[in-house]
C-alpha positions, 0 to 999 in steps of 0.5 A: 964169111971167109973162104968155103963159107961164102958158098953155103950163104943163102942169097937174099930173098928176091922181092915178090912181082907186082901186077897192077891192071887199069879198067877204064878210069874205075877200076884198078885191080893190083896182086903183090902188094902187102900194105895199105899206107894211105887211104882216103877217098881221094889217094890209095898208097899200097906198099910191097917188099920193093915198090910203092904205089900211088892212086890219085881220084875222086870216090876212091873205095876198096871194092876187094881186100885179100891175101895180096890182091886188092881192087879199088873202085872210084874216078882214077885220075892218076896212078904211079909208082914211087 
């Protein structure tokens, strides 16, 4: 684009924010993640538009899954952004 056309260009959409809440070592609540990219009883990986979250533990299972909200139960040994 050149000249005045740049004034009317749409800005790139901002990435939706993510929210992660750990309740002890047994429950993890998160919002803003759109995809489950890996799932087993020892590892769950979630992805948003701009972030990836890894949850490691034992006996992990999805307790709640809805549009943008996920709850994980089990023994949570570690979480990290990738």
